[in-house]
PDB file of N, CA, C and O in Angstrom, chain B, residues numbered from 101:
ATOM      1  N   MET B 101     -14.595 -11.579 -26.776  1.00  0.00           N
ATOM      2  CA  MET B 101     -15.720 -10.745 -26.403  1.00  0.00           C
ATOM      3  C   MET B 101     -16.112 -10.975 -24.945  1.00  0.00           C
ATOM      4  O   MET B 101     -16.566 -10.056 -24.264  1.00  0.00           O
ATOM      5  N   GLN B 102     -15.935 -12.197 -24.476  1.00  0.00           N
ATOM      6  CA  GLN B 102     -16.280 -12.544 -23.101  1.00  0.00           C
ATOM      7  C   GLN B 102     -15.411 -11.778 -22.097  1.00  0.00           C
ATOM      8  O   GLN B 102     -15.905 -11.318 -21.067  1.00  0.00           O
ATOM      9  N   ILE B 103     -14.108 -11.643 -22.405  1.00  0.00           N
ATOM     10  CA  ILE B 103     -13.210 -10.929 -21.503  1.00  0.00           C
ATOM     11  C   ILE B 103     -13.563  -9.449 -21.451  1.00  0.00           C
ATOM     12  O   ILE B 103     -13.445  -8.815 -20.402  1.00  0.00           O
ATOM     13  N   LEU B 104     -13.994  -8.902 -22.574  1.00  0.00           N
ATOM     14  CA  LEU B 104     -14.391  -7.503 -22.611  1.00  0.00           C
ATOM     15  C   LEU B 104     -15.622  -7.259 -21.747  1.00  0.00           C
ATOM     16  O   LEU B 104     -15.706  -6.252 -21.044  1.00  0.00           O
ATOM     17  N   GLN B 105     -16.568  -8.175 -21.804  1.00  0.00           N
ATOM     18  CA  GLN B 105     -17.759  -8.061 -20.980  1.00  0.00           C
ATOM     19  C   GLN B 105     -17.395  -8.196 -19.506  1.00  0.00           C
ATOM     20  O   GLN B 105     -17.939  -7.483 -18.663  1.00  0.00           O
ATOM     21  N   PHE B 106     -16.468  -9.115 -19.190  1.00  0.00           N
ATOM     22  CA  PHE B 106     -16.007  -9.265 -17.802  1.00  0.00           C
ATOM     23  C   PHE B 106     -15.366  -7.977 -17.316  1.00  0.00           C
ATOM     24  O   PHE B 106     -15.669  -7.511 -16.217  1.00  0.00           O
ATOM     25  N   LEU B 107     -14.480  -7.395 -18.125  1.00  0.00           N
ATOM     26  CA  LEU B 107     -13.817  -6.163 -17.720  1.00  0.00           C
ATOM     27  C   LEU B 107     -14.824  -5.043 -17.503  1.00  0.00           C
ATOM     28  O   LEU B 107     -14.726  -4.302 -16.525  1.00  0.00           O
ATOM     29  N   TRP B 108     -15.771  -4.918 -18.389  1.00  0.00           N
ATOM     30  CA  TRP B 108     -16.755  -3.844 -18.280  1.00  0.00           C
ATOM     31  C   TRP B 108     -17.613  -4.017 -17.027  1.00  0.00           C
ATOM     32  O   TRP B 108     -17.805  -3.071 -16.264  1.00  0.00           O
ATOM     33  N   ASN B 109     -18.123  -5.218 -16.823  1.00  0.00           N
ATOM     34  CA  ASN B 109     -19.038  -5.448 -15.703  1.00  0.00           C
ATOM     35  C   ASN B 109     -18.330  -5.544 -14.356  1.00  0.00           C
ATOM     36  O   ASN B 109     -18.692  -4.842 -13.411  1.00  0.00           O
ATOM     37  N   ASP B 110     -17.329  -6.406 -14.265  1.00  0.00           N
ATOM     38  CA  ASP B 110     -16.739  -6.718 -12.964  1.00  0.00           C
ATOM     39  C   ASP B 110     -15.669  -5.735 -12.524  1.00  0.00           C
ATOM     40  O   ASP B 110     -15.441  -5.585 -11.324  1.00  0.00           O
ATOM     41  N   VAL B 111     -15.017  -5.075 -13.437  1.00  0.00           N
ATOM     42  CA  VAL B 111     -13.946  -4.169 -13.065  1.00  0.00           C
ATOM     43  C   VAL B 111     -14.441  -2.726 -12.996  1.00  0.00           C
ATOM     44  O   VAL B 111     -13.949  -1.955 -12.171  1.00  0.00           O
ATOM     45  N   LEU B 112     -15.379  -2.349 -13.819  1.00  0.00           N
ATOM     46  CA  LEU B 112     -15.823  -0.958 -13.866  1.00  0.00           C
ATOM     47  C   LEU B 112     -17.183  -0.748 -13.211  1.00  0.00           C
ATOM     48  O   LEU B 112     -17.314   0.074 -12.303  1.00  0.00           O
ATOM     49  N   ILE B 113     -18.183  -1.473 -13.658  1.00  0.00           N
ATOM     50  CA  ILE B 113     -19.565  -1.200 -13.250  1.00  0.00           C
ATOM     51  C   ILE B 113     -19.831  -1.616 -11.803  1.00  0.00           C
ATOM     52  O   ILE B 113     -20.362  -0.822 -11.027  1.00  0.00           O
ATOM     53  N   ARG B 114     -19.475  -2.834 -11.429  1.00  0.00           N
ATOM     54  CA  ARG B 114     -19.820  -3.319 -10.085  1.00  0.00           C
ATOM     55  C   ARG B 114     -19.203  -2.494  -8.961  1.00  0.00           C
ATOM     56  O   ARG B 114     -19.910  -2.178  -8.005  1.00  0.00           O
ATOM     57  N   PRO B 115     -17.912  -2.125  -9.022  1.00  0.00           N
ATOM     58  CA  PRO B 115     -17.391  -1.295  -7.937  1.00  0.00           C
ATOM     59  C   PRO B 115     -18.086   0.061  -7.828  1.00  0.00           C
ATOM     60  O   PRO B 115     -18.302   0.560  -6.724  1.00  0.00           O
ATOM     61  N   LEU B 116     -18.433   0.653  -8.961  1.00  0.00           N
ATOM     62  CA  LEU B 116     -19.135   1.934  -8.919  1.00  0.00           C
ATOM     63  C   LEU B 116     -20.530   1.794  -8.329  1.00  0.00           C
ATOM     64  O   LEU B 116     -20.952   2.624  -7.524  1.00  0.00           O
ATOM     65  N   VAL B 117     -21.241   0.756  -8.721  1.00  0.00           N
ATOM     66  CA  VAL B 117     -22.589   0.535  -8.187  1.00  0.00           C
ATOM     67  C   VAL B 117     -22.518   0.216  -6.701  1.00  0.00           C
ATOM     68  O   VAL B 117     -23.331   0.714  -5.922  1.00  0.00           O
ATOM     69  N   ASN B 118     -21.552  -0.612  -6.298  1.00  0.00           N
ATOM     70  CA  ASN B 118     -21.413  -0.930  -4.873  1.00  0.00           C
ATOM     71  C   ASN B 118     -21.077   0.321  -4.065  1.00  0.00           C
ATOM     72  O   ASN B 118     -21.604   0.514  -2.969  1.00  0.00           O
ATOM     73  N   GLY B 119     -20.210   1.162  -4.596  1.00  0.00           N
ATOM     74  CA  GLY B 119     -19.891   2.412  -3.911  1.00  0.00           C
ATOM     75  C   GLY B 119     -21.109   3.308  -3.777  1.00  0.00           C
ATOM     76  O   GLY B 119     -21.315   3.934  -2.737  1.00  0.00           O
ATOM     77  N   LEU B 120     -21.907   3.368  -4.815  1.00  0.00           N
ATOM     78  CA  LEU B 120     -23.127   4.166  -4.750  1.00  0.00           C
ATOM     79  C   LEU B 120     -24.097   3.599  -3.717  1.00  0.00           C
ATOM     80  O   LEU B 120     -24.733   4.359  -2.988  1.00  0.00           O
ATOM     81  N   PHE B 121     -24.217   2.273  -3.647  1.00  0.00           N
ATOM     82  CA  PHE B 121     -25.089   1.662  -2.636  1.00  0.00           C
ATOM     83  C   PHE B 121     -24.600   1.957  -1.221  1.00  0.00           C
ATOM     84  O   PHE B 121     -25.408   2.185  -0.321  1.00  0.00           O
ATOM     85  N   ILE B 122     -23.286   1.953  -1.022  1.00  0.00           N
ATOM     86  CA  ILE B 122     -22.732   2.267   0.300  1.00  0.00           C
ATOM     87  C   ILE B 122     -23.097   3.695   0.697  1.00  0.00           C
ATOM     88  O   ILE B 122     -23.515   3.944   1.828  1.00  0.00           O
ATOM     89  N   PHE B 123     -22.939   4.624  -0.231  1.00  0.00           N
ATOM     90  CA  PHE B 123     -23.307   6.005   0.067  1.00  0.00           C
ATOM     91  C   PHE B 123     -24.813   6.135   0.297  1.00  0.00           C
ATOM     92  O   PHE B 123     -25.251   6.917   1.141  1.00  0.00           O
ATOM     93  N   TYR B 124     -25.596   5.373  -0.449  1.00  0.00           N
ATOM     94  CA  TYR B 124     -27.047   5.377  -0.280  1.00  0.00           C
ATOM     95  C   TYR B 124     -27.421   4.932   1.131  1.00  0.00           C
ATOM     96  O   TYR B 124     -28.308   5.521   1.750  1.00  0.00           O
ATOM     97  N   GLU B 125     -26.757   3.905   1.641  1.00  0.00           N
ATOM     98  CA  GLU B 125     -27.041   3.412   2.990  1.00  0.00           C
ATOM     99  C   GLU B 125     -26.602   4.412   4.061  1.00  0.00           C
ATOM    100  O   GLU B 125     -27.322   4.637   5.034  1.00  0.00           O
ATOM    101  N   PHE B 126     -25.419   5.014   3.884  1.00  0.00           N
ATOM    102  CA  PHE B 126     -24.886   5.917   4.895  1.00  0.00           C
ATOM    103  C   PHE B 126     -25.569   7.280   4.918  1.00  0.00           C
ATOM    104  O   PHE B 126     -25.598   7.934   5.960  1.00  0.00           O
ATOM    105  N   LEU B 127     -26.107   7.710   3.812  1.00  0.00           N
ATOM    106  CA  LEU B 127     -26.674   9.053   3.740  1.00  0.00           C
ATOM    107  C   LEU B 127     -28.196   9.049   3.830  1.00  0.00           C
ATOM    108  O   LEU B 127     -28.852   9.894   3.222  1.00  0.00           O
ATOM    109  N   GLY B 128     -28.757   8.118   4.574  1.00  0.00           N
ATOM    110  CA  GLY B 128     -30.178   8.149   4.900  1.00  0.00           C
ATOM    111  C   GLY B 128     -31.112   7.739   3.787  1.00  0.00           C
ATOM    112  O   GLY B 128     -32.234   8.239   3.716  1.00  0.00           O
ATOM    113  N   HIS B 129     -30.690   6.853   2.926  1.00  0.00           N
ATOM    114  CA  HIS B 129     -31.530   6.326   1.847  1.00  0.00           C
ATOM    115  C   HIS B 129     -32.068   7.433   0.945  1.00  0.00           C
ATOM    116  O   HIS B 129     -33.226   7.403   0.531  1.00  0.00           O
ATOM    117  N   ASN B 130     -31.220   8.401   0.651  1.00  0.00           N
ATOM    118  CA  ASN B 130     -31.563   9.479  -0.264  1.00  0.00           C
ATOM    119  C   ASN B 130     -30.640   9.351  -1.477  1.00  0.00           C
ATOM    120  O   ASN B 130     -29.442   9.620  -1.388  1.00  0.00           O
ATOM    121  N   LEU B 131     -31.211   8.936  -2.609  1.00  0.00           N
ATOM    122  CA  LEU B 131     -30.389   8.645  -3.780  1.00  0.00           C
ATOM    123  C   LEU B 131     -29.722   9.893  -4.343  1.00  0.00           C
ATOM    124  O   LEU B 131     -28.582   9.823  -4.801  1.00  0.00           O
ATOM    125  N   GLY B 132     -30.397  11.014  -4.320  1.00  0.00           N
ATOM    126  CA  GLY B 132     -29.805  12.254  -4.836  1.00  0.00           C
ATOM    127  C   GLY B 132     -28.581  12.667  -4.048  1.00  0.00           C
ATOM    128  O   GLY B 132     -27.555  13.026  -4.627  1.00  0.00           O
ATOM    129  N   VAL B 133     -28.684  12.618  -2.726  1.00  0.00           N
ATOM    130  CA  VAL B 133     -27.547  12.975  -1.876  1.00  0.00           C
ATOM    131  C   VAL B 133     -26.434  11.944  -2.044  1.00  0.00           C
ATOM    132  O   VAL B 133     -25.255  12.295  -2.024  1.00  0.00           O
ATOM    133  N   ALA B 134     -26.803  10.673  -2.209  1.00  0.00           N
ATOM    134  CA  ALA B 134     -25.804   9.620  -2.406  1.00  0.00           C
ATOM    135  C   ALA B 134     -25.020   9.848  -3.696  1.00  0.00           C
ATOM    136  O   ALA B 134     -23.802   9.672  -3.719  1.00  0.00           O
ATOM    137  N   ILE B 135     -25.702  10.233  -4.758  1.00  0.00           N
ATOM    138  CA  ILE B 135     -25.030  10.493  -6.031  1.00  0.00           C
ATOM    139  C   ILE B 135     -24.085  11.682  -5.894  1.00  0.00           C
ATOM    140  O   ILE B 135     -22.952  11.632  -6.372  1.00  0.00           O
ATOM    141  N   LEU B 136     -24.544  12.746  -5.245  1.00  0.00           N
ATOM    142  CA  LEU B 136     -23.683  13.915  -5.054  1.00  0.00           C
ATOM    143  C   LEU B 136     -22.466  13.575  -4.194  1.00  0.00           C
ATOM    144  O   LEU B 136     -21.343  13.947  -4.534  1.00  0.00           O
ATOM    145  N   GLY B 137     -22.682  12.879  -3.097  1.00  0.00           N
ATOM    146  CA  GLY B 137     -21.577  12.513  -2.213  1.00  0.00           C
ATOM    147  C   GLY B 137     -20.587  11.598  -2.895  1.00  0.00           C
ATOM    148  O   GLY B 137     -19.377  11.797  -2.782  1.00  0.00           O
ATOM    149  N   PHE B 138     -21.083  10.598  -3.599  1.00  0.00           N
ATOM    150  CA  PHE B 138     -20.209   9.656  -4.303  1.00  0.00           C
ATOM    151  C   PHE B 138     -19.432  10.374  -5.406  1.00  0.00           C
ATOM    152  O   PHE B 138     -18.254  10.093  -5.628  1.00  0.00           O
ATOM    153  N   GLY B 139     -20.090  11.290  -6.085  1.00  0.00           N
ATOM    154  CA  GLY B 139     -19.411  12.066  -7.120  1.00  0.00           C
ATOM    155  C   GLY B 139     -18.288  12.920  -6.559  1.00  0.00           C
ATOM    156  O   GLY B 139     -17.217  13.017  -7.157  1.00  0.00           O
ATOM    157  N   LEU B 140     -18.527  13.531  -5.425  1.00  0.00           N
ATOM    158  CA  LEU B 140     -17.482  14.344  -4.786  1.00  0.00           C
ATOM    159  C   LEU B 140     -16.306  13.487  -4.329  1.00  0.00           C
ATOM    160  O   LEU B 140     -15.149  13.873  -4.495  1.00  0.00           O
ATOM    161  N   VAL B 141     -16.604  12.333  -3.757  1.00  0.00           N
ATOM    162  CA  VAL B 141     -15.521  11.441  -3.326  1.00  0.00           C
ATOM    163  C   VAL B 141     -14.711  10.962  -4.524  1.00  0.00           C
ATOM    164  O   VAL B 141     -13.482  10.929  -4.466  1.00  0.00           O
ATOM    165  N   LEU B 142     -15.382  10.592  -5.601  1.00  0.00           N
ATOM    166  CA  LEU B 142     -14.666  10.169  -6.808  1.00  0.00           C
ATOM    167  C   LEU B 142     -13.797  11.298  -7.355  1.00  0.00           C
ATOM    168  O   LEU B 142     -12.681  11.065  -7.820  1.00  0.00           O
ATOM    169  N   ARG B 143     -14.310  12.501  -7.295  1.00  0.00           N
ATOM    170  CA  ARG B 143     -13.539  13.652  -7.779  1.00  0.00           C
ATOM    171  C   ARG B 143     -12.263  13.829  -6.962  1.00  0.00           C
ATOM    172  O   ARG B 143     -11.196  14.070  -7.526  1.00  0.00           O
ATOM    173  N   PHE B 144     -12.365  13.712  -5.637  1.00  0.00           N
ATOM    174  CA  PHE B 144     -11.181  13.843  -4.785  1.00  0.00           C
ATOM    175  C   PHE B 144     -10.219  12.685  -4.980  1.00  0.00           C
ATOM    176  O   PHE B 144      -9.004  12.883  -4.963  1.00  0.00           O
ATOM    177  N   VAL B 145     -10.738  11.488  -5.163  1.00  0.00           N
ATOM    178  CA  VAL B 145      -9.878  10.318  -5.345  1.00  0.00           C
ATOM    179  C   VAL B 145      -9.140  10.389  -6.686  1.00  0.00           C
ATOM    180  O   VAL B 145      -7.965  10.033  -6.768  1.00  0.00           O
ATOM    181  N   LEU B 146      -9.818  10.841  -7.719  1.00  0.00           N
ATOM    182  CA  LEU B 146      -9.217  10.886  -9.053  1.00  0.00           C
ATOM    183  C   LEU B 146      -8.438  12.170  -9.316  1.00  0.00           C
ATOM    184  O   LEU B 146      -7.799  12.287 -10.361  1.00  0.00           O
ATOM    185  N   ASN B 147      -8.473  13.124  -8.409  1.00  0.00           N
ATOM    186  CA  ASN B 147      -7.775  14.386  -8.598  1.00  0.00           C
ATOM    187  C   ASN B 147      -6.269  14.219  -8.844  1.00  0.00           C
ATOM    188  O   ASN B 147      -5.736  14.893  -9.726  1.00  0.00           O
ATOM    189  N   PRO B 148      -5.558  13.354  -8.108  1.00  0.00           N
ATOM    190  CA  PRO B 148      -4.122  13.196  -8.408  1.00  0.00           C
ATOM    191  C   PRO B 148      -3.849  12.697  -9.827  1.00  0.00           C
ATOM    192  O   PRO B 148      -2.781  12.963 -10.379  1.00  0.00           O
ATOM    193  N   LEU B 149      -4.786  11.990 -10.409  1.00  0.00           N
ATOM    194  CA  LEU B 149      -4.596  11.513 -11.781  1.00  0.00           C
ATOM    195  C   LEU B 149      -4.836  12.612 -12.812  1.00  0.00           C
ATOM    196  O   LEU B 149      -4.213  12.614 -13.874  1.00  0.00           O
ATOM    197  N   THR B 150      -5.732  13.543 -12.506  1.00  0.00           N
ATOM    198  CA  THR B 150      -6.061  14.592 -13.466  1.00  0.00           C
ATOM    199  C   THR B 150      -5.207  15.842 -13.301  1.00  0.00           C
ATOM    200  O   THR B 150      -5.164  16.685 -14.197  1.00  0.00           O
ATOM    201  N   LYS B 151      -4.530  15.969 -12.170  1.00  0.00           N
ATOM    202  CA  LYS B 151      -3.753  17.174 -11.902  1.00  0.00           C
ATOM    203  C   LYS B 151      -2.646  17.418 -12.933  1.00  0.00           C
ATOM    204  O   LYS B 151      -2.520  18.549 -13.403  1.00  0.00           O
ATOM    205  N   PRO B 152      -1.826  16.406 -13.316  1.00  0.00           N
ATOM    206  CA  PRO B 152      -0.796  16.664 -14.332  1.00  0.00           C
ATOM    207  C   PRO B 152      -1.392  17.078 -15.682  1.00  0.00           C
ATOM    208  O   PRO B 152      -0.829  17.926 -16.374  1.00  0.00           O
ATOM    209  N   TYR B 153      -2.510  16.489 -16.050  1.00  0.00           N
ATOM    210  CA  TYR B 153      -3.162  16.845 -17.303  1.00  0.00           C
ATOM    211  C   TYR B 153      -3.624  18.298 -17.281  1.00  0.00           C
ATOM    212  O   TYR B 153      -3.454  19.021 -18.263  1.00  0.00           O
ATOM    213  N   MET B 154      -4.205  18.723 -16.172  1.00  0.00           N
ATOM    214  CA  MET B 154      -4.674  20.103 -16.072  1.00  0.00           C
ATOM    215  C   MET B 154      -3.510  21.087 -16.097  1.00  0.00           C
ATOM    216  O   MET B 154      -3.626  22.175 -16.662  1.00  0.00           O
ATOM    217  N   ALA B 155      -2.390  20.709 -15.488  1.00  0.00           N
ATOM    218  CA  ALA B 155      -1.217  21.583 -15.495  1.00  0.00           C
ATOM    219  C   ALA B 155      -0.673  21.732 -16.910  1.00  0.00           C
ATOM    220  O   ALA B 155      -0.291  22.831 -17.311  1.00  0.00           O
ATOM    221  N   SER B 156      -0.632  20.644 -17.667  1.00  0.00           N
ATOM    222  CA  SER B 156      -0.128  20.736 -19.040  1.00  0.00           C
ATOM    223  C   SER B 156      -1.084  21.542 -19.922  1.00  0.00           C
ATOM    224  O   SER B 156      -0.641  22.262 -20.817  1.00  0.00           O
ATOM    225  N   MET B 157      -2.383  21.426 -19.677  1.00  0.00           N
ATOM    226  CA  MET B 157      -3.343  22.219 -20.450  1.00  0.00           C
ATOM    227  C   MET B 157      -3.185  23.712 -20.140  1.00  0.00           C
ATOM    228  O   MET B 157      -3.344  24.547 -21.031  1.00  0.00           O
ATOM    229  N   LYS B 158      -2.877  24.050 -18.896  1.00  0.00           N
ATOM    230  CA  LYS B 158      -2.658  25.452 -18.533  1.00  0.00           C
ATOM    231  C   LYS B 158      -1.418  25.992 -19.230  1.00  0.00           C
ATOM    232  O   LYS B 158      -1.416  27.129 -19.702  1.00  0.00           O
ATOM    233  N   LYS B 159      -0.360  25.182 -19.296  1.00  0.00           N
ATOM    234  CA  LYS B 159       0.852  25.610 -19.997  1.00  0.00           C
ATOM    235  C   LYS B 159       0.569  25.833 -21.476  1.00  0.00           C
ATOM    236  O   LYS B 159       1.042  26.807 -22.062  1.00  0.00           O
ATOM    237  N   MET B 160      -0.202  24.931 -22.081  1.00  0.00           N
ATOM    238  CA  MET B 160      -0.538  25.095 -23.500  1.00  0.00           C
ATOM    239  C   MET B 160      -1.352  26.366 -23.720  1.00  0.00           C
ATOM    240  O   MET B 160      -1.174  27.054 -24.725  1.00  0.00           O
ATOM    241  N   LYS B 161      -2.235  26.675 -22.790  1.00  0.00           N
ATOM    242  CA  LYS B 161      -3.035  27.889 -22.912  1.00  0.00           C
ATOM    243  C   LYS B 161      -2.151  29.129 -22.795  1.00  0.00           C
ATOM    244  O   LYS B 161      -2.391  30.132 -23.467  1.00  0.00           O
ATOM    245  N   ASP B 162      -1.127  29.059 -21.941  1.00  0.00           N
ATOM    246  CA  ASP B 162      -0.204  30.176 -21.792  1.00  0.00           C
ATOM    247  C   ASP B 162       0.637  30.387 -23.059  1.00  0.00           C
ATOM    248  O   ASP B 162       0.990  31.519 -23.388  1.00  0.00           O
ATOM    249  N   TYR B 163       0.953  29.305 -23.761  1.00  0.00           N
ATOM    250  CA  TYR B 163       1.763  29.399 -24.977  1.00  0.00           C
ATOM    251  C   TYR B 163       0.947  29.686 -26.230  1.00  0.00           C
ATOM    252  O   TYR B 163       1.516  29.910 -27.298  1.00  0.00           O
ATOM    253  N   GLU B 164      -0.367  29.682 -26.118  1.00  0.00           N
ATOM    254  CA  GLU B 164      -1.218  29.839 -27.300  1.00  0.00           C
ATOM    255  C   GLU B 164      -0.962  31.135 -28.079  1.00  0.00           C
ATOM    256  O   GLU B 164      -0.931  31.069 -29.308  1.00  0.00           O
ATOM    257  N   PRO B 165      -0.777  32.300 -27.464  1.00  0.00           N
ATOM    258  CA  PRO B 165      -0.498  33.506 -28.260  1.00  0.00           C
ATOM    259  C   PRO B 165       0.811  33.388 -29.059  1.00  0.00           C
ATOM    260  O   PRO B 165       0.877  33.834 -30.205  1.00  0.00           O
ATOM    261  N   GLN B 166       1.831  32.801 -28.467  1.00  0.00           N
ATOM    262  CA  GLN B 166       3.093  32.626 -29.186  1.00  0.00           C
ATOM    263  C   GLN B 166       2.930  31.648 -30.341  1.00  0.00           C
ATOM    264  O   GLN B 166       3.479  31.866 -31.421  1.00  0.00           O
ATOM    265  N   LEU B 167       2.180  30.572 -30.121  1.00  0.00           N
ATOM    266  CA  LEU B 167       1.939  29.611 -31.195  1.00  0.00           C
ATOM    267  C   LEU B 167       1.135  30.239 -32.329  1.00  0.00           C
ATOM    268  O   LEU B 167       1.385  29.943 -33.497  1.00  0.00           O
ATOM    269  N   ALA B 168       0.191  31.086 -32.007  1.00  0.00           N
ATOM    270  CA  ALA B 168      -0.605  31.751 -33.037  1.00  0.00           C
ATOM    271  C   ALA B 168       0.278  32.666 -33.888  1.00  0.00           C
ATOM    272  O   ALA B 168       0.113  32.734 -35.106  1.00  0.00           O
ATOM    273  N   LYS B 169       1.218  33.369 -33.243  1.00  0.00           N
ATOM    274  CA  LYS B 169       2.142  34.225 -34.005  1.00  0.00           C
ATOM    275  C   LYS B 169       3.014  33.394 -34.928  1.00  0.00           C
ATOM    276  O   LYS B 169       3.241  33.775 -36.076  1.00  0.00           O
ATOM    277  N   LEU B 170       3.507  32.257 -34.436  1.00  0.00           N
ATOM    278  CA  LEU B 170       4.340  31.390 -35.269  1.00  0.00           C
ATOM    279  C   LEU B 170       3.542  30.801 -36.431  1.00  0.00           C
ATOM    280  O   LEU B 170       4.048  30.697 -37.549  1.00  0.00           O
ATOM    281  N   ARG B 171       2.292  30.414 -36.163  1.00  0.00           N
ATOM    282  CA  ARG B 171       1.455  29.882 -37.240  1.00  0.00           C
ATOM    283  C   ARG B 171       1.209  30.945 -38.311  1.00  0.00           C
ATOM    284  O   ARG B 171       1.229  30.647 -39.505  1.00  0.00           O
ATOM    285  N   GLU B 172       0.981  32.165 -37.886  1.00  0.00           N
ATOM    286  CA  GLU B 172       0.749  33.251 -38.840  1.00  0.00           C
ATOM    287  C   GLU B 172       2.011  33.553 -39.635  1.00  0.00           C
ATOM    288  O   GLU B 172       1.952  33.793 -40.841  1.00  0.00           O
ATOM    289  N   LYS B 173       3.137  33.540 -38.965  1.00  0.00           N
ATOM    290  CA  LYS B 173       4.397  33.860 -39.623  1.00  0.00           C
ATOM    291  C   LYS B 173       4.774  32.798 -40.654  1.00  0.00           C
ATOM    292  O   LYS B 173       5.272  33.124 -41.731  1.00  0.00           O
ATOM    293  N   TYR B 174       4.537  31.529 -40.324  1.00  0.00           N
ATOM    294  CA  TYR B 174       4.939  30.426 -41.204  1.00  0.00           C
ATOM    295  C   TYR B 174       3.737  29.717 -41.820  1.00  0.00           C
ATOM    296  O   TYR B 174       3.785  28.505 -42.028  1.00  0.00           O
ATOM    297  N   LYS B 175       2.678  30.433 -42.112  1.00  0.00           N
ATOM    298  CA  LYS B 175       1.467  29.798 -42.623  1.00  0.00           C
ATOM    299  C   LYS B 175       1.648  29.195 -44.032  1.00  0.00           C
ATOM    300  O   LYS B 175       0.960  28.240 -44.392  1.00  0.00           O
ATOM    301  N   ASP B 176       2.559  29.748 -44.809  1.00  0.00           N
ATOM    302  CA  ASP B 176       2.795  29.203 -46.163  1.00  0.00           C
ATOM    303  C   ASP B 176       3.839  28.106 -46.188  1.00  0.00           C
ATOM    304  O   ASP B 176       3.950  27.394 -47.186  1.00  0.00           O
ATOM    305  N   ASP B 177       4.606  27.949 -45.126  1.00  0.00           N
ATOM    306  CA  ASP B 177       5.654  26.938 -45.051  1.00  0.00           C
ATOM    307  C   ASP B 177       5.077  25.649 -44.473  1.00  0.00           C
ATOM    308  O   ASP B 177       4.671  25.625 -43.311  1.00  0.00           O
ATOM    309  N   LYS B 178       5.034  24.592 -45.255  1.00  0.00           N
ATOM    310  CA  LYS B 178       4.445  23.329 -44.821  1.00  0.00           C
ATOM    311  C   LYS B 178       5.347  22.586 -43.836  1.00  0.00           C
ATOM    312  O   LYS B 178       4.862  21.743 -43.081  1.00  0.00           O
ATOM    313  N   LYS B 179       6.627  22.876 -43.828  1.00  0.00           N
ATOM    314  CA  LYS B 179       7.534  22.185 -42.910  1.00  0.00           C
ATOM    315  C   LYS B 179       7.405  22.801 -41.544  1.00  0.00           C
ATOM    316  O   LYS B 179       8.080  22.374 -40.608  1.00  0.00           O
TER     317      LYS B 179
END
């Protein structure tokens, strides 16, 4: 349980809080603007990680009409 608390606090929470404090200092001590700026930076930083997932979701959406036809055609076949 101790390692889980360490991972949660020191690996996840502290870097995010420190990043928010940095933005708070640079953006004129305005917490709302700091949250928006930090959120935008996180979005750009994490975009390469989410891009493949979004591409696969788009492909699945494109195949959805064909899958619906197959489900309707084979709705009684459990295999």
